[in-house]
C-alpha positions as CSV (number, residue, x, y, z in Angstrom):
1,M,-104.8,-146.4,-26.5
2,A,-101.2,-147.4,-26.5
3,K,-98.7,-146.0,-24.1
4,K,-96.3,-143.4,-25.5
5,S,-92.7,-144.5,-25.9
6,R,-89.9,-142.9,-24.1
7,R,-88.6,-141.4,-27.4
8,A,-92.0,-139.7,-28.1
9,R,-92.1,-138.3,-24.5
10,K,-88.6,-136.9,-24.8
11,G,-89.4,-135.4,-28.1
12,M,-92.5,-133.6,-26.7
13,A,-90.5,-132.3,-23.7
14,R,-87.8,-131.0,-26.1
15,R,-90.3,-129.2,-28.3
16,Q,-92.1,-127.6,-25.4
17,R,-89.0,-126.3,-23.7
18,G,-88.6,-123.3,-26.0
19,R,-92.3,-122.2,-25.9
20,P,-93.3,-119.3,-23.7
21,I,-95.7,-119.9,-20.9
22,A,-99.2,-118.5,-21.5
23,S,-98.7,-115.7,-18.9
24,Q,-95.5,-114.6,-20.7
25,A,-97.0,-114.6,-24.2
26,V,-97.7,-111.2,-25.8
27,P,-101.2,-110.9,-27.1
28,I,-101.5,-110.1,-30.8
29,V,-103.8,-107.1,-31.4
30,P,-104.6,-106.1,-35.0
31,T,-103.5,-102.6,-35.9
32,L,-105.6,-100.1,-37.8
33,A,-103.2,-100.4,-40.7
34,A,-103.7,-104.1,-40.9
35,T,-107.5,-103.9,-40.9
36,A,-107.5,-100.9,-43.4
37,A,-105.5,-103.0,-45.9
38,E,-108.3,-105.6,-46.3
39,P,-110.2,-105.1,-49.6
40,P,-113.9,-104.2,-49.4
41,R,-116.4,-107.0,-50.0
42,P,-117.9,-107.0,-53.5
43,D,-121.6,-106.5,-53.9
44,L,-123.4,-109.5,-55.1
45,H,-125.2,-107.6,-57.9
46,E,-121.8,-107.4,-59.7
47,Y,-121.9,-111.1,-60.1
48,E,-125.4,-111.6,-61.4
49,Y,-124.1,-113.0,-64.7
50,V,-122.2,-115.6,-62.8
51,F,-125.3,-116.8,-61.0
52,G,-127.1,-117.0,-64.3
53,D,-124.3,-119.1,-65.8
54,L,-124.2,-121.4,-62.8
55,K,-127.9,-121.9,-63.1
56,R,-127.6,-122.7,-66.8
57,V,-124.8,-125.2,-66.1
58,A,-126.8,-126.9,-63.3
59,I,-129.8,-127.3,-65.6
60,L,-127.6,-128.7,-68.4
61,A,-125.9,-131.1,-66.0
62,A,-129.3,-132.3,-64.6
63,A,-130.6,-132.8,-68.1
64,L,-127.6,-134.8,-69.2
65,F,-127.7,-136.9,-66.0
66,A,-131.4,-137.7,-66.6
67,L,-130.5,-138.6,-70.2
68,L,-127.8,-141.0,-69.0
69,I,-130.3,-142.7,-66.5
70,G,-132.9,-142.9,-69.3
71,L,-130.5,-144.5,-71.7
72,S,-129.3,-147.0,-69.1
73,F,-132.8,-148.5,-69.2
74,F,-132.8,-148.9,-73.0
75,I,-129.2,-149.8,-73.7
76,R,-128.0,-152.9,-71.9
C-alpha cells in the first residue's frame, strides 16, 4: 500500500483535533419517549393480498421467461 502524503496526514490530524476522546464522550441512551414514538409492527395477515399478488407476478414472469427461452430455439 502506498505511503500517505504529508497533506493527507495533516488533514487527518486537523479533523481529529476537534473530536472528543472516548473517555470524554457522553453515551447516548434512548429515552422512553423516543422508543414510544416508534410505530407498532404490522401483522403479516394484513398483507395476505400482497403475497398473493407477488406469487401471481412471479408465476407470470417465470412463464414469460420460459416462453422467451422456448422461442429462442425456434426463431433464429
